[in-house]
N, C-alpha and C positions, 0 to 999 in steps of 0.2 A: 753707583747703584748701592743701596743698602740691602744687605742680604742676611738672612738668619736661617739657621738649621735648628729645628725645635723637636724635642721628643719628650714623652712621658714614660719611656721604657729604657731607663738607664740609671746607673749609680754614679756616672761620671759628672764631675763638676762643670758648671757653665764656664765658657771662656770666650775671649775675643781673639781675633787673629790680626796681627800687624806685621807686615813684611815677613810672612811665614814663621812668625813666632806665636806660640799659643800661650795666652796669658789669662789666668783665672780672674774673676771679678774682684778678688781681693788683691790683685796685682802680683801674685806669685806665679812662677812659670809652671806650665803643665809638663807632664812626663813627655819625653821626646818620642814615645811610642806613637803618639797621635799623628806624627808626620809620616808614619809607615802604613797607616790604615786608611783605606779608601773613603769610607763614610765620613770620617772625622776630618778629612782634608777639604770637604766641600766649603766650609766657611773661609778657608785660606784663599780660595779663588778670588774673593772679592773683599779681602780684609774685613770679613763679616763676623758673625757672632753665632756661637752655639748656646742654646738655652735649654736647660733641663728643668722642666716644669715641676719636677718632684721637690726642688729646693726653693720654689716660690721666688725665684730671682727673675724679675720681669724688667728688662731694660726699657727705659723711656726713650724710645726711638720711633721714627716713622719709616718702617721698612717698606721697600719696594717689592721684594720677593721673599717669601717664606716657604721653605721645604719642611713640611710637617709630618714627622714620623710619629703620629699619634697611634698608639697600639694597645693602650690599656683602658682608657676612659674616653668615650666619644665626646663627653662634655668639654674636654680640653680643646677640641677643635672649635667649639662654639665660643669658648673663652678667648682663643686666639683672634677670632673674627671681631670680637668686641674690643679687644686691646689694640688691634692694628687694622682698623677699618679700611685703610687705603692700600693695604698690601695685597698682592696677588698670591694667594695661598694654594700650594700644590701638595698633595699627599705624596709620601715616599716610604720606602722600606728602610727600617733599621735592622729588625730581626724578622725571621719567619718561623723559627722554631718555637717561640713563646708568644706569638701574636694572638690577639683575640679576634677571631674571624668576623664577629658582628661589628666590632669597632673598626676593623679594616674596611669593611664594606660601607660603613657610614662615612668614613673619610673619602673613599672612592666616589661615593654618590654626592658628596657635598663640598667638593673643592673644584677649583678651576681646571685641574687636570691631575693625573697621577704619574709620578716619575718611577720608572722601573729600570734597573741597570741590565736586565737580562735580555740577551739576544736570541739564544738558541733554546732556552728552556721556557715553556709556557707556565709561568709561575702562578698565573690566575687560575688556570684549570687544575693545576696540581693541588692547590689549597681550596678549591671550590669557592673562589672569590668572584665577585662581580667584575665584569670587564669594563674598564673605564671608557667613557665616551671620548675623552681626550687622553689617549694612551701615549705617553711621551717616553721614549727610550733614551736615557742618558747614562753613560757609564759612571761608575765611581772612579774619581781621579787618583792617579798615583804620581807621587813626586819623584820622578826619575832622577833628576839632578841630585836631590838629597840622598836618595838611596845609593847612588854610585859614589858620592862623596864619602859616605860613611862606611861602605862595605866593599867597594871595588877591590879586587885582588886577582892575582894570577890563578887560573884554574888548574886543578890537579885531576889526574885520572882517578876520581873517586865518585861514589854514588851516595847520595843521601836518601835514606828511606823515610819518607814523610809519614807521620801518623798524627792525626788530631786526637790527642788524649783528653781534651777538655770538653768535648761535646758528645753526647750519647749517640751511639750507632755509627760513629764516623772513624773508628780505628781502622787503619790498614792492617790486613792479616796476610802474612806471607807464609807459604808452605816451606818446609825445610828444603825440599827439592829446588824450589825457586831460588832460595838464598844460596844454595850450593852451586847454582848455575851462573851466578853473577860474575862477569868477567873482571870486575874491578873491586878494589877494597870498598867496603860500604860502612856508612855511619848511621847510627840510629839513636833516638832519644826516647826514653820511656817515662819521662817525667814532664810535668808542665813547666815550660820556661816562658819568661816574658819575651816579647817579640824581638827585642834586641839580642838577647842571648840565643834565641832560636836562629836568627839570621846569621849571627856570628858563627854558629855551628855548621851551617850548610854553605856559606858563601864561597868556599874554596872548591866545592864539588862541581864537576863538569855536568853531572846529571842528577836529577831528583826523580825518584819513583814514588808514585802516589796511587794506592789502591782504595782510597776512600770511595765507597760506592754511591754516596749521596749526590744529589744534583743541586749544589749550592752555587754561589756566585763565582768564587775561585780567586780570591786575592792572591793566593800563593803562586798561581800561574803568572800573574802580573809581575810579582816581585822577581820570580825566576827570569822572566824575559828581560827585566830591567838590569839584572846583574849577569846576564849571559850564561845562565844555567838552563839547560833544556829539561823541562818536565815531561816525563813519560807516564801515562796512566791518567786516572781521574775521570769523572763524568761531569765536572763542573762547567759552568757556562763559559768562563774565560779560557779554559783549556780548549774547548771546542772552537774558540775564536782564534787563539794565538798558535796553538799546536794541534790543528785539527786531525792530522795524520796520526797523532800519538794519543788521542783520547780513547782510553779503554781501561778496563780493569781485569782483563784476561791475562793471566801470568804468561802464557805461551806467546801471545801477541806482543806483550811488553818486552820479553826477552828477544824476540825476533827484531823488533824495532831498535832496541838498544844495540844489538850487534850490527845492524845496518848502519846506525849512526857512527859507530866506532870504526867500521871497516870502509865506509864510503864517505870520504871527506867532503865531497861536493854535496851530498845529502845532508851532512851535518851543518855545513855552512849555510846552505839554502834554508834549512829549517830555522836556524837561528836568525838569519836575515829577515825572513818573513815575519817572525814573531816581533823582532825589534822594530821593524818599519810600522807594523800595525799598532804596536804599543804607543809609539810616538804620535801617530796620526789620529788615534782614536781615544786613548786612555790617559795621555799626558795632561798635566794641569792646564796648559794652554789650549789643548784641543777641547777639553770638557768645558772650560770657561767660554770658549767661542761658541760651542753648541748651545749652552744655556742662553747666551745672549741672542742667538739666532732664533731659537724655538720658543722662547718664553717672553722676552722683552717686547 
């Protein structure tokens, strides 16, 4: 199957995937960060292609499936249809924070179906979007094997305080009373790090606490589950899926759950086991690939 992921809402270079290697059209290797991020892993499922329409790099291919994250100019969808008349084109999300609602609705109304990774959050109502007639829910995949190969290590009794410092309105804010009540040593970063540096910083921590109040997808919850770190807090979609008992931004409730996890070993093991099993069965590369084949081909 020939697969392409296409967007007009990115500064990233176009690339092809071969055996889980990400290679630019000029044959230079992409940053390894792409292997850690869900959206960018979609082409790797099928040794496919990522195409950024902003660079006017148009592969001469006969694609079977195109996931079109057209978010800036509706005419780019019409362009895709003319370039690849045999492809089954489905709309999908790349970003929601800087999307053009009119463009999004045009894509929803003029594609075979629309792909959304959200399970618990009604993203269409939240942003006043049209509801797709063919509403297809497919998670963004995570390369569990690669993550564990790169970052697996022995866990220490430490807490990582997660804060998204690069997106407006998403900083976690902790009270001094809350910080003073934490039972373990904690780590925090106040600067923007690349995804590799960021993961290196928290990988040893047994727990991660996230007070981000926004209702986003939640790639960080997936990464935590893959590396055996329990995330407590957050309102994101993946947190509600993988750690449903721990999805909250209330400081008192977070401390209560953290102490329960520390003092009740069975609760700790069962929480991690549930997240790990669901991660493998729903969000792994193999699981997402199988779902795409089942629901779209």
